[in-house]
C-alpha positions in Angstrom: -14.9 13.0 4.7 -18.0 11.1 5.7 -19.9 8.1 4.4 -22.6 9.1 2.0 -25.7 6.9 1.8 -23.7 3.9 3.2 -21.0 4.1 0.7 -17.5 3.4 2.0 -14.9 6.2 2.3 -12.1 5.4 -0.2 -8.8 7.3 -0.4 -6.2 7.0 -3.1 -2.9 8.3 -1.6 -0.4 9.7 -4.0 -2.7 9.1 -6.9 -1.6 11.9 -9.2 -3.7 11.8 -12.4 -4.5 8.1 -12.1 -7.0 8.1 -9.2 -9.2 5.0 -8.4 -12.7 5.6 -9.6 -14.9 6.9 -6.8 -12.0 7.5 -4.4 -10.9 10.7 -2.7 -7.6 11.7 -4.4 -4.8 12.8 -2.0 -1.6 14.1 -3.5 1.1 16.7 -2.9 0.2 18.6 -6.1 -3.2 20.1 -7.1 -4.4 18.3 -10.2 -7.8 17.4 -11.6 -9.4 14.8 -9.4 -7.3 15.6 -6.3 -9.6 16.4 -3.4 -7.0 16.8 -0.6 -3.6 18.4 -1.2 -1.3 16.9 1.4 2.2 15.6 1.7 1.8 11.9 2.6 5.2 12.0 4.3 3.6 14.1 7.1 0.4 13.8 9.2 -2.6 13.5 7.0 -5.4 16.0 7.4 -7.9 13.2 7.8 -10.0 12.2 10.9 -8.9 9.2 12.9 -10.8 6.0 12.1 -12.8 7.6 9.2 -11.6 5.7 6.1 -12.8 2.3 4.9 -10.3 1.7 2.1 -6.9 3.1 1.3 -5.2 2.6 -2.1 -1.4 3.2 -2.6 -0.4 2.3 -6.1 3.3 2.7 -6.9 3.7 5.1 -3.9 5.5 3.4 -1.0 8.7 2.8 -2.8 9.0 6.6 -3.1 8.4 7.4 0.6 11.4 8.0 2.8 9.5 7.5 6.1 7.5 4.3 5.3 7.0 3.6 9.0 5.5 7.1 9.6 3.2 6.7 6.5 2.0 3.2 7.6 1.3 4.6 11.1 -0.8 7.4 9.6 -2.7 4.9 7.3 -3.4 2.8 10.4 -4.6 5.8 12.3 -7.1 7.0 9.6 -8.5 3.6 8.8 -11.6 2.2 10.6 -11.4 -1.1 12.3 -11.8 -3.7 9.6 -10.6 -1.3 7.0 -8.6 -2.4 4.0 -5.4 -1.1 2.5 -4.5 -2.0 -1.1 -0.9 -1.6 -2.1 0.7 -2.1 -5.5 4.5 -1.9 -5.5 7.4 -3.0 -7.8 8.7 -6.3 -6.6 12.2 -6.0 -5.2 13.9 -8.2 -7.9 12.2 -6.5 -10.8 13.9 -4.2 -13.2 11.2 -1.7 -12.5 12.3 -1.5 -8.8 15.7 -0.3 -9.9 15.3 1.8 -13.0 13.3 4.7 -11.4 15.8 7.1 -9.7 13.0 8.4 -7.4 12.6 5.0 -5.7 14.2 5.1 -2.2 13.5 1.5 -1.1 12.8 -2.0 -2.3 9.8 -4.0 -1.0 9.5 -7.7 -0.4 6.5 -9.7 0.9 8.4 -9.9 4.2 8.4 -6.0 4.5 4.7 -6.1 5.6 5.4 -8.4 8.6 6.8 -5.4 10.4 3.4 -3.8 10.4 1.6 -6.7 12.0 1.2 -6.9 15.8 3.2 -7.3 17.8 5.3 -4.9 15.8 9.1 -4.5 16.2 10.8 -1.2 16.8 7.7 0.4 18.5 5.8 0.7 15.2 2.2 1.7 15.9 0.2 -0.2 13.3 -2.5 -2.8 13.5 -2.4 -4.5 10.1 -2.8 -8.1 9.2 -1.6 -9.3 5.8 -4.7 -10.7 4.1 -3.4 -11.4 0.6 -0.3 -11.1 -1.6 -0.4 -11.6 -5.4 2.2 -11.2 -8.1 2.3 -10.0 -11.6 4.4 -12.9 -12.9 6.1 -12.4 -16.3 6.0 -14.8 -19.2 7.0 -17.7 -19.3 7.0 -18.1 -15.5 3.3 -17.5 -15.2 2.5 -20.9 -16.7 4.6 -22.8 -14.1 3.1 -24.4 -11.0 2.8 -22.0 -8.0 5.6 -23.8 -6.0 8.0 -23.4 -8.9 7.0 -19.8 -9.4 7.8 -19.1 -5.8 11.3 -20.5 -6.1 11.9 -18.7 -9.3 10.7 -15.4 -7.9 13.0 -15.8 -4.8 16.1 -16.8 -6.7 15.9 -15.2 -10.2 15.6 -11.6 -11.4 12.6 -10.2 -13.4 10.3 -13.1 -12.7 7.7 -10.7 -11.1 7.0 -7.1 -12.1 4.7 -5.9 -9.3 3.3 -7.2 -6.0 -0.3 -6.6 -4.9 -0.7 -6.6 -1.1 -4.0 -6.4 0.8 -3.8 -5.5 4.4 -6.7 -5.6 6.9 -6.9 -3.2 9.8 -7.2 -5.0 13.1 -7.6 -2.2 15.7 -7.7 -4.1 19.0 -10.0 -2.6 21.6 -11.3 0.1 19.2 -15.1 0.3 18.6 
């Protein structure tokens, strides 16, 4: 994978049939639009510091070794790269109904991937933005009330959108 005419290298990990337009599709099964067949639970066959943007939409809640995956994503991203994640919010019905989900994700989950990381995690991410798919009627409430509702009530938020920035210290 190389940049073509200055265009960024974009990967969509675990995309299945719903790949982001213009991205390289990476999935465990060969399907139309998949460019790289790989199990994202293992080392990715992608060159270190070669990717500008990584998308993971409704993927990380299915991954048993989330730390390993995040270390791989950190490895393949260029300094300044961006990681876009969409995941069911931990208090949503969607987080619980799918029997293939192996974990629940909160906004605090991503703190563990920011330096200095705990537990020897080798990632260099900085949380840039977190947004929520707030359900009706909560979406019309002021932000500070939405926050309290999302923290203390169920089914206020369906999904969480997280943008991480790659801050590889000391890497050209």
